[in-house]
TITORTOR-47904 format. One record per residue (C-alpha): residue in three letters; x negated, y, z negated. Coordinates in steps of 0.05 Angstrom, whole numbers, plus 5000, padded with zeros to 4 digits. Layout:
[lumnu "ALA" [X Y Z]]
...
//
This chain:
[lumnu "MET" [5237 4219 4903]]
[lumnu "ALA" [5253 4278 4856]]
[lumnu "ASP" [5225 4346 4864]]
[lumnu "ILE" [5167 4362 4823]]
[lumnu "PRO" [5191 4415 4780]]
[lumnu "ASP" [5150 4484 4783]]
[lumnu "PRO" [5126 4505 4716]]
[lumnu "GLU" [5121 4574 4739]]
[lumnu "ARG" [5191 4583 4770]]
[lumnu "ASP" [5232 4646 4760]]
[lumnu "ARG" [5246 4621 4686]]
[lumnu "PHE" [5298 4655 4634]]
[lumnu "ALA" [5247 4648 4579]]
[lumnu "SER" [5192 4675 4618]]
[lumnu "ARG" [5235 4738 4639]]
[lumnu "ALA" [5255 4747 4568]]
[lumnu "LEU" [5186 4743 4538]]
[lumnu "ARG" [5162 4784 4593]]
[lumnu "PHE" [5217 4837 4588]]
[lumnu "ALA" [5202 4840 4505]]
[lumnu "LYS" [5132 4853 4524]]
[lumnu "VAL" [5141 4903 4575]]
[lumnu "GLY" [5190 4937 4529]]
[lumnu "ALA" [5141 4944 4469]]
[lumnu "GLY" [5094 4973 4516]]
[lumnu "LEU" [5136 5021 4541]]
[lumnu "SER" [5169 5035 4476]]
[lumnu "GLY" [5095 5047 4450]]
[lumnu "ALA" [5081 5102 4504]]
[lumnu "ALA" [5152 5139 4489]]
[lumnu "ALA" [5136 5140 4417]]
[lumnu "THR" [5067 5179 4432]]
[lumnu "PHE" [5107 5221 4483]]
[lumnu "GLY" [5150 5239 4418]]
[lumnu "VAL" [5086 5263 4376]]
[lumnu "ASN" [5053 5295 4426]]
[lumnu "ALA" [5121 5331 4442]]
[lumnu "MET" [5125 5350 4366]]
[lumnu "PHE" [5055 5382 4365]]
[lumnu "GLY" [5056 5407 4440]]
[lumnu "GLY" [4994 5443 4467]]
[lumnu "GLY" [4968 5454 4526]]
[lumnu "GLU" [4940 5377 4534]]
[lumnu "THR" [5011 5349 4521]]
[lumnu "ASP" [5017 5323 4593]]
[lumnu "ALA" [4941 5290 4593]]
[lumnu "ARG" [4954 5259 4532]]
[lumnu "ASN" [5025 5235 4550]]
[lumnu "ALA" [4995 5207 4619]]
[lumnu "ARG" [4936 5174 4579]]
[lumnu "ALA" [4989 5136 4532]]
[lumnu "LEU" [5023 5106 4593]]
[lumnu "LYS" [4959 5080 4627]]
[lumnu "GLU" [4945 5046 4565]]
[lumnu "ALA" [5007 5014 4560]]
[lumnu "LEU" [5011 4993 4630]]
[lumnu "GLY" [4937 4974 4637]]
[lumnu "LYS" [4953 4918 4585]]
[lumnu "LEU" [5009 4889 4629]]
[lumnu "LYS" [4987 4849 4692]]
[lumnu "GLY" [5034 4841 4744]]
[lumnu "PRO" [5089 4886 4781]]
[lumnu "LEU" [5094 4947 4738]]
[lumnu "MET" [5024 4958 4736]]
[lumnu "LYS" [5030 4954 4818]]
[lumnu "VAL" [5086 5004 4819]]
[lumnu "ALA" [5050 5051 4773]]
[lumnu "GLN" [4995 5050 4830]]
[lumnu "MET" [5035 5058 4882]]
[lumnu "VAL" [5076 5120 4855]]
[lumnu "ALA" [5013 5148 4842]]
[lumnu "THR" [4993 5155 4915]]
[lumnu "VAL" [5060 5190 4929]]
[lumnu "PRO" [5046 5266 4917]]
[lumnu "ASP" [5085 5305 4871]]
[lumnu "LEU" [5126 5246 4849]]
[lumnu "LEU" [5084 5244 4788]]
[lumnu "PRO" [5057 5312 4755]]
[lumnu "PRO" [4978 5311 4772]]
[lumnu "GLU" [4959 5291 4703]]
[lumnu "PHE" [5001 5220 4707]]
[lumnu "ALA" [4975 5210 4776]]
[lumnu "GLN" [4902 5215 4758]]
[lumnu "GLU" [4907 5168 4703]]
[lumnu "LEU" [4948 5111 4736]]
[lumnu "ALA" [4906 5124 4800]]
[lumnu "GLN" [4853 5087 4759]]
[lumnu "LEU" [4892 5022 4739]]
[lumnu "GLN" [4876 4996 4801]]
[lumnu "GLN" [4801 5019 4800]]
[lumnu "ASN" [4794 4981 4729]]
[lumnu "ALA" [4842 4920 4737]]
[lumnu "PRO" [4820 4871 4684]]
[lumnu "SER" [4803 4803 4706]]
[lumnu "MET" [4821 4727 4676]]
[lumnu "GLY" [4768 4684 4658]]
[lumnu "PRO" [4744 4613 4678]]
[lumnu "SER" [4794 4576 4639]]
[lumnu "PHE" [4844 4610 4679]]
[lumnu "VAL" [4806 4596 4740]]
[lumnu "ARG" [4805 4516 4732]]
[lumnu "ARG" [4875 4512 4709]]
[lumnu "ARG" [4903 4552 4767]]
[lumnu "MET" [4862 4512 4819]]
[lumnu "ALA" [4875 4445 4783]]
[lumnu "ALA" [4949 4461 4783]]
[lumnu "GLU" [4950 4484 4859]]
[lumnu "MET" [4903 4435 4894]]
[lumnu "GLY" [4892 4378 4843]]
[lumnu "PRO" [4841 4354 4787]]
[lumnu "ASP" [4790 4345 4844]]
[lumnu "TRP" [4799 4417 4870]]
[lumnu "ARG" [4722 4428 4868]]
[lumnu "ASP" [4712 4373 4915]]
[lumnu "ARG" [4743 4414 4970]]
[lumnu "PHE" [4696 4470 4972]]
[lumnu "GLN" [4614 4464 4977]]
[lumnu "SER" [4614 4516 4921]]
[lumnu "PHE" [4662 4563 4878]]
[lumnu "ASP" [4641 4618 4832]]
[lumnu "LEU" [4686 4621 4771]]
[lumnu "GLU" [4671 4689 4760]]
[lumnu "PRO" [4719 4741 4801]]
[lumnu "ALA" [4687 4779 4855]]
[lumnu "ALA" [4745 4830 4842]]
[lumnu "ALA" [4810 4831 4807]]
[lumnu "ALA" [4872 4873 4822]]
[lumnu "SER" [4946 4875 4789]]
[lumnu "LEU" [4974 4815 4816]]
[lumnu "GLY" [4917 4766 4822]]
[lumnu "GLN" [4839 4756 4831]]
[lumnu "VAL" [4786 4743 4883]]
[lumnu "HIS" [4728 4691 4877]]
[lumnu "ARG" [4674 4677 4927]]
[lumnu "ALA" [4667 4614 4952]]
[lumnu "VAL" [4637 4558 5004]]
[lumnu "SER" [4673 4513 5050]]
[lumnu "LEU" [4651 4445 5066]]
[lumnu "ALA" [4628 4473 5131]]
[lumnu "GLY" [4590 4524 5100]]
[lumnu "GLU" [4626 4580 5113]]
[lumnu "PRO" [4633 4638 5064]]
[lumnu "LEU" [4705 4645 5037]]
[lumnu "ALA" [4746 4692 4997]]
[lumnu "VAL" [4793 4653 4949]]
[lumnu "LYS" [4850 4695 4916]]
[lumnu "LEU" [4884 4664 4859]]
[lumnu "GLN" [4956 4697 4836]]
[lumnu "TYR" [4954 4710 4762]]
[lumnu "PRO" [5005 4657 4720]]
[lumnu "ASP" [5079 4674 4716]]
[lumnu "MET" [5081 4730 4764]]
[lumnu "GLN" [5152 4705 4793]]
[lumnu "SER" [5182 4719 4723]]
[lumnu "ALA" [5138 4780 4713]]
[lumnu "VAL" [5164 4804 4775]]
[lumnu "GLU" [5240 4798 4759]]
[lumnu "SER" [5226 4826 4690]]
[lumnu "ASP" [5182 4883 4713]]
[lumnu "LEU" [5230 4905 4771]]
[lumnu "GLY" [5290 4909 4727]]
[lumnu "GLN" [5248 4954 4678]]
[lumnu "MET" [5223 4997 4734]]
[lumnu "ARG" [5271 5051 4724]]
[lumnu "ALA" [5256 5051 4650]]
[lumnu "ALA" [5192 5065 4667]]
[lumnu "MET" [5205 5118 4717]]
[lumnu "ALA" [5250 5157 4665]]
[lumnu "LEU" [5183 5166 4622]]
[lumnu "GLY" [5159 5214 4677]]
[lumnu "ARG" [5228 5249 4698]]
[lumnu "ARG" [5200 5306 4734]]
[lumnu "MET" [5190 5259 4790]]
[lumnu "PHE" [5271 5251 4789]]
[lumnu "GLY" [5308 5321 4821]]
[lumnu "ALA" [5324 5328 4890]]
[lumnu "VAL" [5305 5272 4916]]
[lumnu "ASP" [5351 5215 4901]]
[lumnu "THR" [5297 5153 4893]]
[lumnu "SER" [5349 5097 4896]]
[lumnu "GLU" [5317 5072 4960]]
[lumnu "ILE" [5248 5078 4935]]
[lumnu "ALA" [5262 5033 4884]]
[lumnu "GLN" [5296 4982 4930]]
[lumnu "GLU" [5235 4990 4978]]
[lumnu "ILE" [5182 4977 4924]]
[lumnu "SER" [5225 4910 4894]]
[lumnu "GLU" [5223 4877 4962]]
[lumnu "ARG" [5151 4895 4982]]
[lumnu "ILE" [5128 4871 4914]]
[lumnu "ARG" [5163 4806 4917]]
[lumnu "GLU" [5132 4793 4990]]
[lumnu "GLU" [5060 4808 4960]]
[lumnu "LEU" [5069 4743 4914]]
[lumnu "ASP" [5088 4695 4980]]
[lumnu "TYR" [5015 4682 4998]]
[lumnu "GLY" [5039 4640 5060]]
[lumnu "ARG" [5066 4700 5086]]
[lumnu "GLU" [4999 4741 5073]]
[lumnu "GLY" [4964 4689 5108]]
[lumnu "ARG" [5012 4691 5170]]
[lumnu "SER" [5003 4767 5166]]
[lumnu "MET" [4929 4761 5168]]
[lumnu "ALA" [4933 4721 5229]]
[lumnu "LEU" [4981 4762 5264]]
[lumnu "TYR" [4927 4821 5256]]
[lumnu "ARG" [4873 4777 5270]]
[lumnu "ALA" [4901 4756 5339]]
[lumnu "PHE" [4923 4826 5350]]
[lumnu "PHE" [4849 4857 5344]]
[lumnu "ASP" [4814 4788 5377]]
[lumnu "ALA" [4792 4826 5438]]
[lumnu "ARG" [4761 4882 5395]]
[lumnu "ASP" [4686 4872 5372]]
[lumnu "ASP" [4693 4935 5325]]
[lumnu "ILE" [4751 4910 5278]]
[lumnu "ALA" [4746 4840 5239]]
[lumnu "VAL" [4805 4811 5206]]
[lumnu "PRO" [4786 4747 5155]]
[lumnu "GLN" [4811 4682 5185]]
[lumnu "PRO" [4862 4648 5139]]
[lumnu "HIS" [4847 4577 5110]]
[lumnu "PHE" [4912 4542 5105]]
[lumnu "SER" [4883 4475 5093]]
[lumnu "LEU" [4849 4511 5034]]
[lumnu "SER" [4914 4549 5008]]
[lumnu "THR" [4975 4542 4971]]
[lumnu "GLY" [5035 4581 4942]]
[lumnu "ARG" [4986 4618 4896]]
[lumnu "VAL" [4919 4612 4926]]
[lumnu "LEU" [4900 4643 4990]]
[lumnu "SER" [4826 4625 5020]]
[lumnu "MET" [4804 4666 5082]]
[lumnu "GLY" [4736 4677 5107]]
[lumnu "TRP" [4690 4733 5070]]
[lumnu "LEU" [4671 4794 5113]]
[lumnu "GLU" [4610 4830 5089]]
[lumnu "GLY" [4613 4901 5087]]
[lumnu "GLN" [4607 4962 5054]]
[lumnu "GLY" [4657 5012 5020]]
[lumnu "LEU" [4685 5070 5060]]
[lumnu "LEU" [4655 5124 5005]]
[lumnu "ALA" [4584 5091 5014]]
[lumnu "PHE" [4586 5134 5087]]
[lumnu "LYS" [4612 5200 5056]]
[lumnu "THR" [4529 5226 5058]]
[lumnu "GLN" [4517 5187 5129]]
[lumnu "ASP" [4509 5235 5194]]
[lumnu "GLN" [4576 5270 5226]]
[lumnu "GLU" [4572 5219 5284]]
[lumnu "THR" [4568 5159 5242]]
[lumnu "LYS" [4626 5186 5193]]
[lumnu "ASN" [4669 5206 5255]]
[lumnu "ARG" [4657 5130 5285]]
[lumnu "VAL" [4682 5099 5219]]
[lumnu "ALA" [4746 5146 5219]]
[lumnu "LYS" [4762 5133 5296]]
[lumnu "THR" [4758 5057 5279]]
[lumnu "LEU" [4804 5068 5223]]
[lumnu "PHE" [4853 5103 5257]]
[lumnu "GLU" [4865 5055 5313]]
[lumnu "ALA" [4863 4999 5269]]
[lumnu "TRP" [4925 5035 5232]]
[lumnu "TRP" [4961 5068 5285]]
[lumnu "THR" [4961 5016 5348]]
[lumnu "PRO" [4989 4965 5309]]
[lumnu "LEU" [5051 5006 5294]]
[lumnu "ILE" [5057 5029 5357]]
[lumnu "LYS" [5046 4966 5391]]
[lumnu "LEU" [5081 4917 5343]]
[lumnu "GLY" [5119 4963 5293]]
[lumnu "VAL" [5073 4935 5236]]
[lumnu "ILE" [5033 4973 5187]]
[lumnu "HIS" [4977 4959 5133]]
[lumnu "GLY" [5017 4992 5078]]
[lumnu "ASP" [4965 4991 5022]]
[lumnu "PRO" [4922 5057 5033]]
[lumnu "HIS" [4880 5039 4977]]
[lumnu "LEU" [4802 5047 4999]]
[lumnu "GLY" [4783 4982 4972]]
[lumnu "ASN" [4823 4947 5029]]
[lumnu "TYR" [4772 4977 5080]]
[lumnu "SER" [4700 4963 5089]]
[lumnu "PHE" [4651 4974 5145]]
[lumnu "THR" [4590 4942 5174]]
[lumnu "PRO" [4538 4987 5189]]
[lumnu "GLY" [4495 4943 5235]]
[lumnu "ALA" [4549 4917 5273]]
[lumnu "GLY" [4590 4983 5272]]
[lumnu "THR" [4659 4935 5249]]
[lumnu "LEU" [4712 4958 5207]]
[lumnu "ASN" [4741 4900 5164]]
[lumnu "LEU" [4812 4901 5144]]
[lumnu "LEU" [4826 4866 5079]]
[lumnu "ASP" [4881 4850 5036]]
[lumnu "PHE" [4945 4841 5077]]
[lumnu "GLY" [4999 4826 5023]]
[lumnu "CYS" [5035 4890 5037]]
[lumnu "ILE" [5046 4893 5115]]
[lumnu "ARG" [5111 4930 5127]]
[lumnu "ILE" [5149 4907 5194]]
[lumnu "PHE" [5193 4965 5222]]
[lumnu "PRO" [5256 4963 5272]]
[lumnu "PRO" [5235 4990 5336]]
[lumnu "ARG" [5277 5046 5329]]
[lumnu "PHE" [5246 5071 5271]]
[lumnu "VAL" [5177 5075 5317]]
[lumnu "GLY" [5210 5109 5363]]
[lumnu "GLY" [5233 5154 5316]]
[lumnu "VAL" [5164 5166 5291]]
[lumnu "VAL" [5144 5181 5368]]
[lumnu "ARG" [5205 5222 5378]]
[lumnu "LEU" [5194 5273 5318]]
[lumnu "TYR" [5119 5282 5341]]
[lumnu "ARG" [5144 5303 5411]]
[lumnu "ALA" [5200 5345 5385]]
[lumnu "LEU" [5155 5379 5341]]
[lumnu "LEU" [5105 5396 5399]]
[lumnu "ALA" [5161 5426 5438]]
[lumnu "ASP" [5199 5458 5384]]
[lumnu "ASP" [5258 5421 5398]]
[lumnu "LYS" [5312 5422 5347]]
[lumnu "ALA" [5360 5371 5377]]
[lumnu "GLY" [5304 5323 5384]]
[lumnu "GLN" [5283 5337 5314]]
[lumnu "MET" [5343 5317 5287]]
[lumnu "ALA" [5353 5255 5332]]
[lumnu "ALA" [5287 5233 5300]]
[lumnu "TYR" [5306 5240 5228]]
[lumnu "GLU" [5367 5204 5242]]
[lumnu "SER" [5334 5151 5274]]
[lumnu "TRP" [5291 5140 5213]]
[lumnu "GLY" [5355 5136 5168]]
[lumnu "PHE" [5365 5205 5139]]
[lumnu "LYS" [5442 5212 5138]]
[lumnu "GLY" [5481 5278 5127]]
[lumnu "LEU" [5426 5324 5152]]
[lumnu "THR" [5445 5399 5159]]
[lumnu "PRO" [5394 5448 5198]]
[lumnu "GLU" [5372 5477 5137]]
[lumnu "LEU" [5357 5412 5101]]
[lumnu "MET" [5322 5387 5169]]
[lumnu "GLU" [5278 5448 5167]]
[lumnu "VAL" [5256 5432 5095]]
[lumnu "LEU" [5240 5361 5116]]
[lumnu "ASN" [5199 5393 5175]]
[lumnu "ILE" [5156 5421 5120]]
[lumnu "TRP" [5133 5356 5103]]
[lumnu "ALA" [5130 5336 5174]]
[lumnu "ARG" [5089 5387 5200]]
[lumnu "PHE" [5039 5376 5151]]
[lumnu "ILE" [5034 5297 5162]]
[lumnu "TYR" [5037 5310 5236]]
[lumnu "GLY" [4994 5370 5228]]
[lumnu "PRO" [4934 5343 5253]]
[lumnu "LEU" [4965 5308 5314]]
[lumnu "LEU" [5002 5375 5335]]
[lumnu "ASP" [4931 5412 5337]]
[lumnu "ASP" [4891 5407 5402]]
[lumnu "ARG" [4823 5423 5374]]
[lumnu "VAL" [4770 5383 5333]]
[lumnu "ARG" [4784 5387 5259]]
[lumnu "SER" [4783 5355 5195]]
[lumnu "VAL" [4850 5325 5173]]
[lumnu "ALA" [4863 5384 5129]]
[lumnu "ASP" [4815 5438 5123]]
[lumnu "GLY" [4795 5463 5055]]
[lumnu "ILE" [4834 5407 5015]]
[lumnu "GLU" [4804 5356 4964]]
[lumnu "PRO" [4831 5281 4978]]
[lumnu "GLY" [4859 5276 4913]]
[lumnu "GLN" [4900 5338 4930]]
[lumnu "TYR" [4926 5318 4997]]
[lumnu "GLY" [4997 5331 5005]]
[lumnu "ARG" [5016 5362 4938]]
[lumnu "ARG" [5020 5432 4952]]
[lumnu "GLU" [5065 5411 5012]]
[lumnu "ALA" [5109 5364 4968]]
[lumnu "PHE" [5116 5413 4910]]
[lumnu "THR" [5144 5461 4968]]
[lumnu "VAL" [5192 5412 4994]]
[lumnu "LYS" [5220 5396 4922]]
[lumnu "GLN" [5228 5470 4905]]
[lumnu "ALA" [5265 5480 4970]]
[lumnu "LEU" [5307 5420 4961]]
[lumnu "ALA" [5333 5438 4893]]
[lumnu "GLU" [5366 5495 4927]]
[lumnu "LYS" [5386 5458 4989]]
[lumnu "GLY" [5388 5389 4971]]
[lumnu "PRO" [5402 5338 4949]]
[lumnu "VAL" [5365 5283 5003]]
[lumnu "THR" [5367 5209 4998]]
[lumnu "ILE" [5299 5188 5025]]
[lumnu "PRO" [5307 5123 5071]]
[lumnu "ARG" [5274 5060 5049]]
[lumnu "GLU" [5238 5053 5115]]
[lumnu "PHE" [5205 5118 5103]]
[lumnu "VAL" [5169 5101 5031]]
[lumnu "PHE" [5112 5060 5060]]
[lumnu "MET" [5099 5096 5119]]
[lumnu "ASP" [5094 5162 5087]]
[lumnu "ARG" [5049 5131 5034]]
[lumnu "ALA" [5003 5098 5082]]
[lumnu "ALA" [5002 5160 5123]]
[lumnu "ILE" [4983 5199 5063]]
[lumnu "GLY" [4929 5144 5038]]
[lumnu "LEU" [4899 5147 5108]]
[lumnu "GLY" [4891 5225 5113]]
[lumnu "ALA" [4857 5219 5047]]
[lumnu "ALA" [4809 5169 5076]]
[lumnu "PHE" [4788 5214 5127]]
[lumnu "LEU" [4787 5271 5076]]
[lumnu "HIS" [4732 5232 5039]]
[lumnu "LEU" [4699 5211 5099]]
[lumnu "GLY" [4692 5277 5117]]
[lumnu "ALA" [4714 5258 5190]]
[lumnu "GLU" [4725 5309 5243]]
[lumnu "HIS" [4765 5291 5310]]
[lumnu "ASN" [4814 5313 5366]]
[lumnu "TRP" [4866 5275 5325]]
[lumnu "ARG" [4918 5298 5374]]
[lumnu "LYS" [4877 5252 5435]]
[lumnu "LEU" [4866 5200 5392]]
[lumnu "PHE" [4944 5189 5379]]
[lumnu "GLU" [4959 5205 5451]]
[lumnu "ALA" [4915 5151 5469]]
[lumnu "SER" [4949 5109 5421]]
[lumnu "LEU" [5016 5125 5454]]
[lumnu "GLU" [4996 5099 5524]]
[lumnu "GLY" [5051 5064 5555]]
[lumnu "PHE" [5094 5064 5493]]
[lumnu "ASP" [5171 5053 5505]]
[lumnu "GLU" [5219 5034 5452]]
[lumnu "ASP" [5256 4976 5492]]
[lumnu "ALA" [5192 4943 5510]]
[lumnu "LEU" [5169 4939 5437]]
[lumnu "ALA" [5238 4912 5417]]
[lumnu "VAL" [5223 4852 5461]]
[lumnu "ARG" [5147 4841 5443]]
[lumnu "GLN" [5158 4849 5369]]
[lumnu "ALA" [5209 4797 5367]]
[lumnu "ALA" [5167 4742 5405]]
[lumnu "VAL" [5107 4759 5366]]
[lumnu "LEU" [5134 4753 5300]]
[lumnu "LYS" [5170 4692 5315]]
[lumnu "ALA" [5110 4662 5338]]
[lumnu "ALA" [5077 4688 5276]]
[lumnu "GLY" [5127 4660 5233]]
[lumnu "LEU" [5145 4734 5207]]
[lumnu "GLY" [5209 4738 5247]]
//
């Protein structure tokens, strides 16, 4: 029997149309940049940033996702650009009922409604690559059903090909830092986000990992109601983390402690992280005291040597061990480091590790607003690298850094205070890099992620 053709495969025609559409949007933004430069003024950066957000906001898909990603990395973009582009994730437009009917019929057949007790055609949430709908299974279980937008395979390959052109619109993001591996890393992670089968398996991995904890919940994937472009999972009720900003300190600290353990423990025990730090990917159930982990499209798996480097650098910074610090950076993939370059990188490392090095109860960054978290240190590093660089950022460092910044910003939003060093030391109990390698290989193979 001949294979049924996939109408949304990575087609040349679709890529060409997408290329033209993206190019037109960026060209319009570039034209606006030119007018703004001609007239100048103190608001030039702000006007340029609004023009770029307007151009990207009309384009569902990877280019919008890239913009969201780079907006979370401190000082990779000027503040005006980061502020505007960060809004793309918050205000992603949804697609209407006609799309939903077509998508579900194409993926599950014309009788797809018979497989659900109910299905809400209006989305509960929308993002750059897909949208989520409420549904109820035939067994009466509340579901979240994620639908991928049309032609995303073609959009990925077209948009990633233009990613450097988009980055070039904000040339100040370049300089002494070679971003080539950043682009490569982002490309691979976005391709993975289109693989709903992989996301379901990642969700199942996390669910099994936290099975013994009643304070961390992960949705149950429903593979029988899922396809390559539809992912069904259990619906988890909860409030967004920002709803807890006004709660008492004990409650805020409890939420933060659970989030800290939910992020760090899988890294130390399995070498995986929940790589998207957006606050919308977490919710909390006050009565049950349960943290809900959501959205498993961006799960980064690290080799054990990288995780070992995370631990080595922490211990080397504590002991002021220069040789240990150099060994840690090299295990991360940094090449050709001089002692001077290492000291520049240590400015950033001491910021990221700062709460873990300080043996006292404190906030993650005293006196710093969440939106400014890491920007001063990143600017200092960029200035120093302009004199002592350049340096190539290893690709594995990209999402680790991004996720750590997002996690710290979440703690700042909450106003949480902890002895972070004690929490981290507890997560390191029994850590052994060789044992991690054996455990990771077995677990990933069993989960179908090896």
